[in-house]
N, C-alpha and C positions, 0 to 999 in steps of 0.2 A: 257424762255428755263429753265427746270432744268439743278440743277448743274451736275447731272448723266449721264448726252446728252452730255450736253456740254464736259464733260472729254473723253466722247466714242469719239466727233467729235474731240477732240483733240490730241487723240490717233492714228485716220486716218492721221490728217494730217501730226501730228508728221513725219509718214509713209511714206507719198508721198513725203515730204521736204527727207525722208534718201533713196529714191528711186531716188530723183533730184540728189543727193550727187552721188550717183553712174552710173547714167548718164553721172554727168560730168565727172565724172573719164575714163570713158570707150573714151568720144570726146577728152577729152583734151592728150587721150593715141592715138588715131586715129590720132590726129593733130601734136603729137611728129612724129608719124612713117609717113605721107606727109609730113613735114617739114625736116626729114631725108632724104629721098628720091625724095627731090626736092635738096634738097646738092647733092646728088649723081648724080644726071642730071649736076646740074653747074659743076662738077669737070671733065666731060667728053667734056669738050672747046663746050659750045653752041653754034647753029648757031646766028649772031648778028639780024635776026630776029627772036628770041626766046624770046630776052631779054624782050621785054617790058610784053609777057603772064607770065614768070619765073617771074616774079617783082610783077606784079598782084596777080598772086598766093602766094606768099610770103607774100608781106602785106597782105592779105587774113587772112593766118593764123595767123599771128601776132594778128590783129584782134581778132580773132576765143579768143585767149589768155587770150586779154584783156575780152572779153565780160564772158566767163569763171569765170574770175577772181570777177566781179565786178557780177555775181551771187550769187556766193559762199558767197559774203559780204552778200548778201540782204536773203539768205538763212539762215544764222547763224544769221542777227536780226532778221529775222521771226524768229525763235529758240528759243530768248533771249524774244521777246515780247509774246509768246506763254508760257514761264515757270515764265513770271511775271502776275501775278496775270488777268488772261483773265476768273473769274469763273463769273463774272459779264455779261449779255445780251450780255450791248452795248462793253464792252471792245472784244466778244466772232466777235460782226457781224466785227469789223473795222479787228481783226485779219483775218478772213475767206475774206473779201473784199482785205486784202494787200497781200492770200495766192492766191488768183484767178486772180490777178496781175502776179505774180510768175508763176504761173499755165502757162498765156500767154505769155510770157517772155521764158518759158521752151522750151513749142511747138516752136516757132517762132528759138529757138538756133539750137534745135533738125532739123528742116526743112530748116534752111542755109544751118549748116554744112553737113547735106545732100548731096543737090543739090552742096554744094561748093566741095564737097569730090568726086562727083560723075560728073562735069564738070573738075575737076584735071585729072580723070584717061584714061576723054575723049579722054583729050587734048591729055596727056601722050601718050597714043593708036596712036592716029591720026600722033602726030609727030614722032615719033622715032617709 
């Protein structure tokens, strides 16, 4: 693969990582909103039978914060790897493979967070 083609693909991969960072910003904001909403519910003296489900959602939101932090770390590492000499075909193949794994991780995060948000909103609508 030519150096020009590698640089062109590196540009695309960089744009993809920037998109992921914006997506993570959005998910993090939504997660904060959901945690605040949960806190408001707890302030209003929840019923004992709600405690288990409220605790479940709280743990899930905290878990998503940890996953967001890990994904940001992985994306930062990918950016460093991209900047450090991937002009050779073998290095670029490794970069693409790692990017593919990150792509799958991001897809999973988006899917899981969307499902969690839907579950939480459904629970709130049915319970309150």
